[in-house]
LOMARKOL-516094 format. One record per residue: x, y, z of N, C-alpha, C in turn; residue in one letter. Coordinates in Angstrom, 3 decimals. Layout:
<pts>
+----------+----------+----------+----------+----------+----------+----------+----------+----------+--------+
!    neast !   nnorth !      nup !   caeast !  canorth !     caup !    ceast !   cnorth !      cup ! residu !
+----------+----------+----------+----------+----------+----------+----------+----------+----------+--------+
!        X !        Y !        Z !        X !        Y !        Z !        X !        Y !        Z !      A !
...
+----------+----------+----------+----------+----------+----------+----------+----------+----------+--------+
</pts>
This chain:
<pts>
+----------+----------+----------+----------+----------+----------+----------+----------+----------+--------+
!    neast !   nnorth !      nup !   caeast !  canorth !     caup !    ceast !   cnorth !      cup ! residu !
+----------+----------+----------+----------+----------+----------+----------+----------+----------+--------+
!    0.826 !   -1.208 !    0.000 !    0.000 !    0.000 !    0.000 !    0.862 !    1.260 !    0.000 !      X !
!    1.880 !    1.280 !    0.869 !    2.766 !    2.448 !    0.942 !    3.521 !    2.653 !   -0.365 !      X !
!    4.091 !    1.560 !   -0.904 !    4.900 !    1.647 !   -2.111 !    4.105 !    2.185 !   -3.294 !      X !
!    2.863 !    1.755 !   -3.450 !    2.092 !    2.093 !   -4.646 !    1.221 !    3.348 !   -4.500 !      X !
!    0.951 !    3.766 !   -3.282 !    0.046 !    4.908 !   -3.106 !    0.631 !    6.019 !   -2.221 !      X !
!    0.940 !    5.713 !   -0.987 !    1.305 !    6.755 !   -0.033 !    2.709 !    7.320 !   -0.246 !      X !
!    3.589 !    6.556 !   -0.839 !    4.956 !    7.033 !   -1.042 !    4.970 !    8.297 !   -1.898 !      X !
!    4.201 !    8.309 !   -2.990 !    4.147 !    9.481 !   -3.853 !    3.464 !   10.650 !   -3.127 !      X !
!    2.460 !   10.352 !   -2.326 !    1.765 !   11.378 !   -1.543 !    2.746 !   12.076 !   -0.599 !      X !
!    3.537 !   11.290 !    0.113 !    4.518 !   11.856 !    1.038 !    5.597 !   12.622 !    0.290 !      X !
!    6.047 !   12.089 !   -0.843 !    7.069 !   12.763 !   -1.646 !    6.623 !   14.169 !   -2.035 !      X !
!    5.386 !   14.280 !   -2.500 !    4.879 !   15.567 !   -2.973 !    4.837 !   16.595 !   -1.852 !      X !
!    4.229 !   16.240 !   -0.750 !    4.047 !   17.215 !    0.318 !    5.338 !   17.513 !    1.074 !      X !
!    6.196 !   16.534 !    1.237 !    7.464 !   16.784 !    1.920 !    8.396 !   17.638 !    1.057 !      X !
!    8.423 !   17.388 !   -0.253 !    9.269 !   18.198 !   -1.144 !    8.739 !   19.617 !   -1.240 !      X !
!    7.424 !   19.783 !   -1.266 !    6.834 !   21.117 !   -1.309 !    7.175 !   21.889 !   -0.037 !      X !
!    7.035 !   21.237 !    1.108 !    7.343 !   21.879 !    2.383 !    8.825 !   22.242 !    2.461 !      X !
!    9.685 !   21.335 !    1.993 !   11.127 !   21.585 !    2.035 !   11.513 !   22.751 !    1.140 !      X !
!   10.900 !   22.840 !   -0.048 !   11.191 !   23.955 !   -0.958 !   10.789 !   25.289 !   -0.340 !      X !
!    9.660 !   25.320 !    0.343 !    9.199 !   26.558 !    0.974 !   10.128 !   26.965 !    2.129 !      X !
!   10.480 !   26.003 !    2.952 !   11.336 !   26.291 !    4.115 !   12.757 !   26.658 !    3.688 !      X !
!   13.260 !   25.959 !    2.679 !   14.652 !   26.151 !    2.258 !   14.827 !   27.174 !    1.139 !      X !
!   13.767 !   27.859 !    0.759 !   13.856 !   28.830 !   -0.335 !   14.932 !   29.903 !   -0.110 !      X !
!   15.119 !   30.419 !    1.125 !   16.214 !   31.392 !    1.326 !   17.586 !   30.783 !    1.059 !      X !
!   17.782 !   29.541 !    1.495 !   19.055 !   28.854 !    1.264 !   19.277 !   28.640 !   -0.226 !      X !
!   18.232 !   28.220 !   -0.930 !   18.329 !   27.996 !   -2.376 !   18.685 !   29.291 !   -3.104 !      X !
!   18.101 !   30.404 !   -2.671 !   18.375 !   31.699 !   -3.295 !   19.828 !   32.103 !   -3.069 !      X !
!   20.299 !   31.950 !   -1.842 !   21.680 !   32.319 !   -1.514 !   22.672 !   31.467 !   -2.302 !      X !
!   22.430 !   30.154 !   -2.362 !   23.332 !   29.262 !   -3.094 !   23.304 !   29.535 !   -4.593 !      X !
!   22.158 !   29.968 !   -5.089 !   22.059 !   30.312 !   -6.510 !   22.937 !   31.523 !   -6.823 !      X !
!   22.893 !   32.513 !   -5.961 !   23.697 !   33.728 !   -6.163 !   25.183 !   33.426 !   -6.031 !      X !
!   25.549 !   32.714 !   -4.959 !   26.958 !   32.380 !   -4.752 !   27.464 !   31.483 !   -5.879 !      X !
!   26.629 !   30.528 !   -6.293 !   27.019 !   29.623 !   -7.359 !   27.260 !   30.330 !   -8.677 !      X !
!   26.447 !   31.344 !   -8.962 !   26.613 !   32.102 !  -10.201 !   27.966 !   32.806 !  -10.220 !      X !
!   28.405 !   33.238 !   -9.038 !   29.704 !   33.911 !   -8.933 !   30.845 !   32.896 !   -8.986 !      X !
!   30.721 !   31.827 !   -8.198 !   31.785 !   30.832 !   -8.107 !   31.993 !   30.060 !   -9.401 !      X !
!   30.924 !   29.873 !  -10.164 !   31.002 !   29.084 !  -11.401 !   31.030 !   29.961 !  -12.658 !      X !
!   31.194 !   31.251 !  -12.452 !   31.291 !   32.194 !  -13.583 !   30.094 !   32.117 !  -14.524 !      X !
!   28.901 !   32.081 !  -13.952 !   27.708 !   32.054 !  -14.802 !   26.604 !   31.209 !  -14.225 !      X !
!   26.134 !   30.246 !  -15.015 !   25.015 !   29.400 !  -14.626 !   25.350 !   28.545 !  -13.397 !      X !
!   24.620 !   28.709 !  -12.294 !   24.912 !   27.934 !  -11.085 !   24.284 !   26.548 !  -11.089 !      X !
!   23.472 !   26.250 !  -12.111 !   22.748 !   24.975 !  -12.136 !   23.357 !   23.985 !  -13.130 !      X !
!   23.278 !   22.730 !  -12.751 !   23.700 !   21.627 !  -13.604 !   22.443 !   20.868 !  -13.987 !      X !
!   22.151 !   20.806 !  -15.280 !   20.954 !   20.120 !  -15.767 !   21.388 !   19.027 !  -16.734 !      X !
!   20.923 !   17.821 !  -16.495 !   21.336 !   16.698 !  -17.336 !   20.222 !   15.662 !  -17.423 !      X !
!   20.067 !   15.068 !  -18.591 !   19.056 !   14.025 !  -18.757 !   19.459 !   12.771 !  -17.998 !      X !
!   18.494 !   12.201 !  -17.265 !   18.722 !   10.976 !  -16.513 !   17.520 !   10.046 !  -16.720 !      X !
!   17.732 !    8.745 !  -16.639 !   16.619 !    7.805 !  -16.770 !   15.863 !    7.649 !  -15.459 !      X !
!   14.541 !    7.611 !  -15.541 !   13.718 !    7.444 !  -14.360 !   13.042 !    6.091 !  -14.331 !      X !
!   11.838 !    6.073 !  -13.829 !   11.091 !    4.828 !  -13.657 !   10.653 !    4.253 !  -15.008 !      X !
!   10.672 !    2.938 !  -15.109 !   10.213 !    2.268 !  -16.318 !    8.706 !    2.473 !  -16.471 !      X !
!    8.284 !    2.929 !  -17.648 !    6.879 !    3.210 !  -17.886 !    6.139 !    2.033 !  -18.500 !      X !
!    4.929 !    2.285 !  -18.935 !    4.094 !    1.219 !  -19.505 !    4.682 !    0.636 !  -20.776 !      X !
!    5.441 !    1.424 !  -21.497 !    6.036 !    0.933 !  -22.734 !    7.272 !    0.085 !  -22.518 !      X !
!    7.654 !   -0.101 !  -21.259 !    8.814 !   -0.930 !  -20.964 !   10.138 !   -0.203 !  -21.031 !      X !
!   10.084 !    1.126 !  -21.188 !   11.310 !    1.916 !  -21.253 !   11.322 !    2.960 !  -20.137 !      X !
!   12.533 !    3.330 !  -19.731 !   12.687 !    4.318 !  -18.686 !   12.274 !    5.703 !  -19.176 !      X !
!   11.569 !    6.443 !  -18.327 !   11.224 !    7.819 !  -18.638 !   12.475 !    8.671 !  -18.456 !      X !
!   12.819 !    9.445 !  -19.475 !   13.985 !   10.319 !  -19.393 !   13.533 !   11.695 !  -18.899 !      X !
!   14.184 !   12.186 !  -17.867 !   13.838 !   13.498 !  -17.328 !   15.108 !   14.330 !  -17.146 !      X !
!   14.940 !   15.609 !  -16.868 !   16.081 !   16.508 !  -16.682 !   16.339 !   16.724 !  -15.197 !      X !
!   17.444 !   16.175 !  -14.734 !   17.855 !   16.315 !  -13.344 !   18.408 !   17.716 !  -13.117 !      X !
!   18.053 !   18.319 !  -11.985 !   18.527 !   19.662 !  -11.646 !   19.361 !   19.599 !  -10.371 !      X !
!   20.591 !   20.102 !  -10.452 !   21.468 !   20.166 !   -9.289 !   22.200 !   21.503 !   -9.296 !      X !
!   22.839 !   21.837 !   -8.195 !   23.744 !   22.972 !   -8.209 !   25.055 !   22.513 !   -8.821 !      X !
!   25.629 !   23.324 !   -9.681 !   26.882 !   22.986 !  -10.345 !   28.022 !   22.953 !   -9.327 !      X !
!   28.812 !   21.895 !   -9.384 !   29.952 !   21.775 !   -8.480 !   31.287 !   21.785 !   -9.223 !      X !
!   31.236 !   21.673 !  -10.552 !   32.460 !   21.706 !  -11.340 !   32.393 !   22.819 !  -12.374 !      X !
!   33.501 !   23.489 !  -12.561 !   33.565 !   24.548 !  -13.555 !   33.636 !   23.942 !  -14.954 !      X !
!   33.574 !   24.799 !  -15.958 !   33.678 !   24.340 !  -17.346 !   35.060 !   24.641 !  -17.927 !      X !
!   36.074 !   24.644 !  -17.076 !   37.427 !   24.946 !  -17.531 !   37.914 !   23.900 !  -18.528 !      X !
!   38.563 !   24.391 !  -19.599 !   39.026 !   23.509 !  -20.672 !   40.519 !   23.684 !  -20.906 !      X !
!   41.118 !   22.688 !  -21.558 !   42.534 !   22.792 !  -21.891 !   42.702 !   23.608 !  -23.168 !      X !
!   43.925 !   23.719 !  -23.639 !   44.214 !   24.551 !  -24.813 !   43.557 !   24.019 !  -26.078 !      X !
!   43.167 !   22.737 !  -26.075 !   42.513 !   22.143 !  -27.246 !   40.988 !   22.216 !  -27.157 !      X !
!   40.482 !   22.815 !  -26.088 !   39.039 !   22.965 !  -25.943 !   38.351 !   21.794 !  -25.262 !      X !
!   39.134 !   20.876 !  -24.705 !   38.561 !   19.729 !  -23.995 !   38.431 !   20.035 !  -22.506 !      X !
!   37.346 !   19.537 !  -21.905 !   37.156 !   19.757 !  -20.470 !   38.297 !   19.122 !  -19.686 !      X !
!   38.745 !   19.829 !  -18.653 !   39.795 !   19.310 !  -17.794 !   39.244 !   18.155 !  -16.954 !      X !
!   40.121 !   17.307 !  -16.392 !   39.654 !   16.215 !  -15.524 !   38.808 !   16.737 !  -14.362 !      X !
!   37.943 !   15.876 !  -13.840 !   37.030 !   16.272 !  -12.762 !   37.747 !   16.923 !  -11.594 !      X !
!   38.878 !   16.337 !  -11.164 !   39.561 !   16.857 !   -9.984 !   40.096 !   18.270 !  -10.184 !      X !
!   40.320 !   18.666 !  -11.440 !   40.788 !   20.017 !  -11.716 !   39.641 !   21.015 !  -11.860 !      X !
!   38.469 !   20.516 !  -12.182 !   37.305 !   21.399 !  -12.328 !   36.482 !   21.497 !  -11.042 !      X !
!   36.759 !   20.610 !  -10.087 !   36.049 !   20.615 !   -8.813 !   36.738 !   21.602 !   -7.877 !      X !
!   36.227 !   22.833 !   -7.835 !   36.864 !   23.865 !   -7.011 !   36.426 !   23.762 !   -5.543 !      X !
!   36.937 !   24.674 !   -4.717 !   36.650 !   24.639 !   -3.289 !   35.173 !   24.753 !   -2.973 !      X !
!   34.476 !   25.610 !   -3.698 !   33.041 !   25.763 !   -3.471 !   32.297 !   24.486 !   -3.849 !      X !
!   32.706 !   23.878 !   -4.959 !   32.077 !   22.631 !   -5.388 !   32.297 !   21.513 !   -4.386 !      X !
!   33.509 !   21.451 !   -3.825 !   33.802 !   20.436 !   -2.804 !   32.929 !   20.639 !   -1.576 !      X !
!   32.716 !   21.907 !   -1.213 !   31.859 !   22.217 !   -0.063 !   30.432 !   21.744 !   -0.330 !      X !
!   29.908 !   22.031 !   -1.513 !   28.546 !   21.609 !   -1.855 !   28.409 !   20.099 !   -1.800 !      X !
!   29.402 !   19.384 !   -2.345 !   29.327 !   17.921 !   -2.365 !   29.452 !   17.328 !   -0.966 !      X !
!   30.357 !   17.883 !   -0.163 !   30.579 !   17.331 !    1.169 !   29.365 !   17.515 !    2.068 !      X !
!   28.573 !   18.563 !    1.796 !   27.365 !   18.826 !    2.593 !   26.097 !   18.355 !    1.895 !      X !
!   26.243 !   17.864 !    0.655 !   25.116 !   17.421 !   -0.182 !   24.151 !   18.555 !   -0.526 !      X !
!   24.592 !   19.797 !   -0.370 !   23.739 !   20.932 !   -0.717 !   23.528 !   21.029 !   -2.230 !      X !
!   24.422 !   20.417 !   -3.002 !   24.261 !   20.436 !   -4.457 !   23.013 !   19.690 !   -4.899 !      X !
!   22.487 !   18.820 !   -4.020 !   21.323 !   18.010 !   -4.364 !   19.984 !   18.729 !   -4.140 !      X !
!   19.998 !   19.866 !   -3.443 !   18.743 !   20.518 !   -3.053 !   17.793 !   20.821 !   -4.215 !      X !
!   18.278 !   21.294 !   -5.381 !   17.346 !   21.569 !   -6.482 !   16.569 !   20.343 !   -6.951 !      X !
!   17.022 !   19.141 !   -6.597 !   16.304 !   17.929 !   -6.985 !   14.941 !   17.839 !   -6.300 !      X !
!   14.728 !   18.675 !   -5.292 !   13.396 !   18.748 !   -4.680 !   12.351 !   19.131 !   -5.722 !      X !
!   12.761 !   19.895 !   -6.727 !   11.865 !   20.266 !   -7.827 !   11.502 !   19.023 !   -8.638 !      X !
!   12.511 !   18.166 !   -8.890 !   12.251 !   16.907 !   -9.597 !   11.292 !   16.013 !   -8.822 !      X !
!   11.424 !   16.014 !   -7.496 !   10.542 !   15.207 !   -6.661 !    9.128 !   15.753 !   -6.709 !      X !
!    9.001 !   17.066 !   -6.620 !    7.684 !   17.701 !   -6.670 !    6.981 !   17.389 !   -7.987 !      X !
!    7.728 !   17.372 !   -9.083 !    7.174 !   17.099 !  -10.409 !    6.806 !   15.633 !  -10.612 !      X !
!    7.372 !   14.760 !   -9.790 !    7.094 !   13.333 !   -9.949 !    8.154 !   12.572 !  -10.714 !      X !
!    9.266 !   13.244 !  -11.072 !   10.360 !   12.558 !  -11.758 !   11.121 !   11.654 !  -10.796 !      X !
!   11.181 !   12.101 !   -9.532 !   11.978 !   11.404 !   -8.538 !   11.187 !   11.195 !   -7.258 !      X !
!   11.790 !   10.452 !   -6.348 !   11.241 !   10.228 !   -5.019 !   12.269 !   10.723 !   -4.004 !      X !
!   11.869 !   10.888 !   -2.763 !   12.831 !   11.277 !   -1.743 !   13.817 !   10.147 !   -1.495 !      X !
!   13.315 !    8.917 !   -1.439 !   14.169 !    7.747 !   -1.221 !   14.023 !    6.794 !   -2.401 !      X !
!   15.149 !    6.352 !   -2.933 !   15.140 !    5.423 !   -4.058 !   16.535 !    5.325 !   -4.638 !      X !
!   16.763 !    4.469 !   -5.624 !   18.078 !    4.377 !   -6.265 !   18.439 !    5.706 !   -6.925 !      X !
!   19.677 !    6.114 !   -6.814 !   20.084 !    7.377 !   -7.403 !   19.968 !    7.339 !   -8.937 !      X !
!   19.533 !    8.430 !   -9.578 !   19.454 !    8.473 !  -11.042 !   20.846 !    8.600 !  -11.641 !      X !
!   21.211 !    7.675 !  -12.490 !   22.540 !    7.678 !  -13.090 !   22.475 !    8.174 !  -14.536 !      X !
!   23.502 !    7.911 !  -15.315 !   23.574 !    8.431 !  -16.677 !   22.760 !    7.598 !  -17.662 !      X !
!   22.243 !    8.270 !  -18.675 !   21.440 !    7.589 !  -19.692 !   22.274 !    6.540 !  -20.428 !      X !
!   23.538 !    6.835 !  -20.650 !   24.378 !    5.900 !  -21.414 !   24.639 !    4.588 !  -20.674 !      X !
!   24.322 !    4.544 !  -19.387 !   24.508 !    3.299 !  -18.638 !   23.409 !    2.272 !  -18.913 !      X !
!   22.306 !    2.709 !  -19.498 !   21.154 !    1.822 !  -19.653 !   21.490 !    0.534 !  -20.392 !      X !
!   22.312 !    0.625 !  -21.425 !   22.666 !   -0.568 !  -22.209 !   23.724 !   -1.427 !  -21.518 !      X !
!   24.233 !   -0.948 !  -20.395 !   25.321 !   -1.661 !  -19.720 !   24.826 !   -2.473 !  -18.516 !      X !
!   23.569 !   -2.294 !  -18.159 !   23.032 !   -3.009 !  -16.997 !   22.736 !   -4.469 !  -17.326 !      X !
!   22.888 !   -5.320 !  -16.342 !   22.369 !   -6.677 !  -16.444 !   20.870 !   -6.584 !  -16.181 !      X !
!   20.075 !   -7.597 !  -16.517 !   18.636 !   -7.552 !  -16.232 !   18.342 !   -7.277 !  -14.756 !      X !
!   19.144 !   -7.853 !  -13.868 !   18.925 !   -7.633 !  -12.442 !   19.239 !   -6.184 !  -12.063 !      X !
!   20.330 !   -5.659 !  -12.581 !   20.704 !   -4.279 !  -12.271 !   19.668 !   -3.283 !  -12.793 !      X !
!   19.069 !   -3.611 !  -13.928 !   18.075 !   -2.709 !  -14.504 !   16.812 !   -2.623 !  -13.654 !      X !
!   16.629 !   -3.546 !  -12.746 !   15.466 !   -3.517 !  -11.866 !   15.436 !   -2.254 !  -11.002 !      X !
!   16.563 !   -1.609 !  -10.860 !   16.619 !   -0.367 !  -10.087 !   15.680 !    0.689 !  -10.658 !      X !
!   15.270 !    0.509 !  -11.918 !   14.360 !    1.467 !  -12.549 !   12.889 !    1.061 !  -12.430 !      X !
!   12.610 !    0.088 !  -11.591 !   11.215 !   -0.286 !  -11.358 !   10.507 !    0.724 !  -10.459 !      X !
!   11.289 !    1.578 !   -9.827 !   10.739 !    2.632 !   -8.966 !   11.349 !    3.968 !   -9.374 !      X !
!   10.779 !    5.057 !   -8.890 !   11.344 !    6.368 !   -9.173 !   12.722 !    6.483 !   -8.519 !      X !
!   13.679 !    7.127 !   -9.200 !   14.988 !    7.347 !   -8.577 !   14.848 !    8.293 !   -7.390 !      X !
!   15.818 !    8.240 !   -6.479 !   15.685 !    8.993 !   -5.246 !   16.753 !   10.047 !   -5.006 !      X !
!   16.411 !   10.986 !   -4.129 !   17.363 !   11.995 !   -3.666 !   18.437 !   11.321 !   -2.822 !      X !
!   18.027 !   10.324 !   -2.059 !   18.948 !    9.485 !   -1.304 !   18.452 !    8.052 !   -1.391 !      X !
!   19.282 !    7.121 !   -0.963 !   18.876 !    5.728 !   -1.068 !   19.711 !    4.823 !   -0.184 !      X !
!   19.407 !    3.551 !   -0.234 !   20.111 !    2.580 !    0.598 !   21.600 !    2.547 !    0.269 !      X !
!   21.949 !    2.643 !   -1.009 !   23.360 !    2.632 !   -1.403 !   24.086 !    3.865 !   -0.879 !      X !
!   23.397 !    5.006 !   -0.838 !   24.020 !    6.252 !   -0.389 !   24.337 !    6.221 !    1.100 !      X !
!   23.553 !    5.510 !    1.877 !   23.823 !    5.439 !    3.317 !   24.673 !    4.221 !    3.654 !      X !
!   25.112 !    3.526 !    2.611 !   25.952 !    2.341 !    2.814 !   27.326 !    2.526 !    2.184 !      X !
!   27.720 !    3.789 !    1.980 !   29.050 !    4.042 !    1.437 !   29.123 !    5.084 !    0.341 !      X !
!   27.949 !    5.514 !   -0.192 !   27.921 !    6.523 !   -1.265 !   28.856 !    6.115 !   -2.401 !      X !
!   29.813 !    6.988 !   -2.752 !   30.694 !    6.717 !   -3.883 !   31.885 !    5.826 !   -3.536 !      X !
!   32.020 !    5.424 !   -2.277 !   33.181 !    4.648 !   -1.852 !   33.008 !    3.151 !   -2.068 !      X !
!   31.818 !    2.696 !   -2.470 !   31.599 !    1.272 !   -2.714 !   31.556 !    1.014 !   -4.220 !      X !
!   31.706 !   -0.235 !   -4.617 !   31.756 !   -0.573 !   -6.041 !   30.376 !   -0.451 !   -6.679 !      X !
!   30.380 !   -0.385 !   -8.020 !   29.119 !   -0.323 !   -8.749 !   28.266 !   -1.545 !   -8.453 !      X !
!   28.857 !   -2.721 !   -8.447 !   28.092 !   -3.944 !   -8.211 !   27.422 !   -3.925 !   -6.839 !      X !
!   28.150 !   -3.432 !   -5.833 !   27.577 !   -3.332 !   -4.483 !   26.414 !   -2.347 !   -4.459 !      X !
!   26.577 !   -1.241 !   -5.155 !   25.515 !   -0.227 !   -5.195 !   24.254 !   -0.797 !   -5.840 !      X !
!   24.429 !   -1.502 !   -6.956 !   23.261 !   -2.025 !   -7.657 !   22.558 !   -3.109 !   -6.846 !      X !
!   23.320 !   -3.917 !   -6.134 !   22.713 !   -4.935 !   -5.284 !   21.894 !   -4.284 !   -4.164 !      X !
!   22.402 !   -3.199 !   -3.619 !   21.670 !   -2.474 !   -2.582 !   20.409 !   -1.834 !   -3.159 !      X !
!   20.500 !   -1.348 !   -4.416 !   19.318 !   -0.773 !   -5.073 !   18.215 !   -1.814 !   -5.215 !      X !
!   18.596 !   -3.019 !   -5.672 !   17.610 !   -4.078 !   -5.852 !   17.052 !   -4.527 !   -4.496 !      X !
!   17.919 !   -4.613 !   -3.515 !   17.476 !   -4.977 !   -2.164 !   16.433 !   -3.983 !   -1.669 !      X !
!   16.656 !   -2.702 !   -1.983 !   15.703 !   -1.672 !   -1.546 !   14.341 !   -1.852 !   -2.218 !      X !
!   14.322 !   -2.000 !   -3.540 !   13.030 !   -2.060 !   -4.231 !   12.253 !   -3.326 !   -3.895 !      X !
!   12.948 !   -4.341 !   -3.405 !   12.265 !   -5.577 !   -3.032 !   11.635 !   -5.513 !   -1.648 !      X !
!   11.949 !   -4.443 !   -0.905 !   11.408 !   -4.369 !    0.460 !   11.124 !   -2.925 !    0.877 !      X !
!   10.379 !   -2.192 !    0.034 !   10.066 !   -0.798 !    0.332 !    8.991 !   -0.717 !    1.417 !      X !
!    9.308 !    0.016 !    2.487 !    8.347 !    0.258 !    3.562 !    8.531 !    1.680 !    4.070 !      X !
!    7.520 !    2.207 !    4.728 !    7.614 !    3.545 !    5.318 !    8.715 !    3.578 !    6.368 !      X !
!    8.764 !    2.562 !    7.211 !    9.786 !    2.515 !    8.253 !   11.183 !    2.452 !    7.645 !      X !
!   11.314 !    1.684 !    6.568 !   12.613 !    1.575 !    5.901 !   13.055 !    2.911 !    5.333 !      X !
!   12.127 !    3.652 !    4.724 !   12.457 !    4.966 !    4.175 !   12.849 !    5.942 !    5.272 !      X !
!   12.166 !    5.892 !    6.398 !   12.495 !    6.773 !    7.525 !   13.898 !    6.472 !    8.044 !      X !
!   14.239 !    5.191 !    8.130 !   15.576 !    4.796 !    8.587 !   16.642 !    5.307 !    7.631 !      X !
!   16.359 !    5.235 !    6.320 !   17.324 !    5.719 !    5.327 !   17.500 !    7.226 !    5.436 !      X !
!   16.421 !    7.958 !    5.700 !   16.514 !    9.407 !    5.847 !   17.384 !    9.781 !    7.042 !      X !
!   17.183 !    9.114 !    8.169 !   18.005 !    9.395 !    9.346 !   19.468 !    9.004 !    9.092 !      X !
!   19.670 !    7.881 !    8.396 !   21.029 !    7.442 !    8.071 !   21.698 !    8.418 !    7.100 !      X !
!   20.899 !    9.045 !    6.232 !   21.424 !   10.037 !    5.294 !   21.964 !   11.243 !    6.040 !      X !
!   21.204 !   11.720 !    7.011 !   21.653 !   12.864 !    7.817 !   22.975 !   12.533 !    8.509 !      X !
!   23.071 !   11.328 !    9.053 !   24.292 !   10.904 !    9.738 !   25.469 !   10.835 !    8.762 !      X !
!   25.235 !   10.291 !    7.555 !   26.305 !   10.162 !    6.561 !   26.784 !   11.530 !    6.081 !      X !
!   25.845 !   12.464 !    5.905 !   26.207 !   13.811 !    5.455 !   27.024 !   14.524 !    6.525 !      X !
!   26.610 !   14.413 !    7.772 !   27.332 !   15.069 !    8.865 !   28.742 !   14.505 !    9.027 !      X !
!   28.889 !   13.201 !    8.770 !   30.198 !   12.569 !    8.888 !   31.023 !   12.720 !    7.611 !      X !
!   30.363 !   13.185 !    6.522 !   31.012 !   13.377 !    5.227 !   31.652 !   12.084 !    4.737 !      X !
!   30.869 !   11.011 !    4.779 !   31.368 !    9.691 !    4.415 !   31.160 !    9.388 !    2.929 !      X !
!   32.145 !    8.746 !    2.306 !   31.999 !    8.203 !    0.958 !   31.736 !    9.217 !   -0.137 !      X !
!   32.291 !   10.436 !    0.002 !   32.043 !   11.476 !   -1.004 !   32.711 !   11.122 !   -2.331 !      X !
!   33.900 !   10.527 !   -2.255 !   34.639 !   10.152 !   -3.461 !   34.922 !    8.662 !   -3.457 !      X !
!   35.173 !    8.137 !   -4.654 !   35.600 !    6.742 !   -4.735 !   37.107 !    6.697 !   -4.476 !      X !
!   37.678 !    5.494 !   -4.422 !   39.098 !    5.364 !   -4.162 !   39.947 !    5.792 !   -5.348 !      X !
!   39.353 !    5.832 !   -6.536 !   40.132 !    6.108 !   -7.747 !   39.706 !    7.375 !   -8.473 !      X !
!   38.751 !    8.106 !   -7.941 !   38.240 !    9.278 !   -8.646 !   37.783 !   10.341 !   -7.659 !      X !
!   37.774 !   11.604 !   -8.132 !   37.306 !   12.707 !   -7.294 !   35.808 !   12.610 !   -7.075 !      X !
!   35.115 !   11.920 !   -7.964 !   33.663 !   11.732 !   -7.823 !   33.368 !   10.239 !   -7.830 !      X !
!   32.978 !    9.703 !   -8.974 !   32.755 !    8.252 !   -9.111 !   33.162 !    7.850 !  -10.510 !      X !
!   33.934 !    6.768 !  -10.613 !   34.418 !    6.360 !  -11.922 !   33.275 !    5.895 !  -12.823 !      X !
!   33.549 !    5.863 !  -14.104 !   32.567 !    5.440 !  -15.107 !   32.156 !    3.984 !  -14.887 !      X !
!   30.867 !    3.709 !  -15.149 !   30.389 !    2.327 !  -15.112 !   30.369 !    1.793 !  -16.538 !      X !
!   31.149 !    0.749 !  -16.788 !   31.246 !    0.182 !  -18.130 !   30.503 !   -1.141 !  -18.258 !      X !
!   29.843 !   -1.561 !  -17.201 !   29.115 !   -2.831 !  -17.228 !   29.826 !   -3.873 !  -16.385 !      X !
!   29.068 !   -4.828 !  -15.905 !   29.645 !   -5.906 !  -15.108 !   30.262 !   -6.958 !  -16.015 !      X !
!   31.271 !   -7.638 !  -15.503 !   31.929 !   -8.677 !  -16.286 !   30.972 !   -9.818 !  -16.607 !      X !
!   30.146 !  -10.163 !  -15.632 !   29.167 !  -11.222 !  -15.839 !   27.778 !  -10.634 !  -15.703 !      X !
!   27.012 !  -10.615 !  -16.783 !   25.659 !  -10.072 !  -16.732 !   24.657 !  -11.174 !  -16.401 !      X !
!   23.944 !  -10.962 !  -15.325 !   22.999 !  -11.991 !  -14.917 !   21.717 !  -11.362 !  -14.413 !      X !
+----------+----------+----------+----------+----------+----------+----------+----------+----------+--------+
</pts>
């Protein structure tokens, strides 16, 4: 009952309330971001959402605060992530404040407060059938994988946690994840992977099952 009906009800009203309460913070970060990033403070990118009736994921535009500049090398290519991730961007990521604009996505129904994180569209062809199950529900602002290591765990571990979540969605489980999210953010755990300033590319699992 919660998964199919009340979860969306709670998502709508909680995201609306959060946007109203946090509107001053959003305004301040928008202004500071415009200065720190030399222009547009927002990062907008297409991401796959929940699988629809046609059997394909709904593509939506994710909204975040920009944490990396658009600095390029002499040939016009973007510099590596670690060189474009400035001090302000690191602050946003460490506090997860860069995620706040996603409340708009939740209000619109593209996302949920709790669920598997929305990843890149190009990953869709790289998932195993089991991994693709993560799209059986709306992607989330936070999720079980995020409170179990964020970017510090492997892709396979993250996807297994995503599937574990969708197989046992409950109100109590979502509340526990929200409290665990606050704890993880305060401790600044798992912001980066062991090999990247953010998270390395997912190229697919060696064994697809």
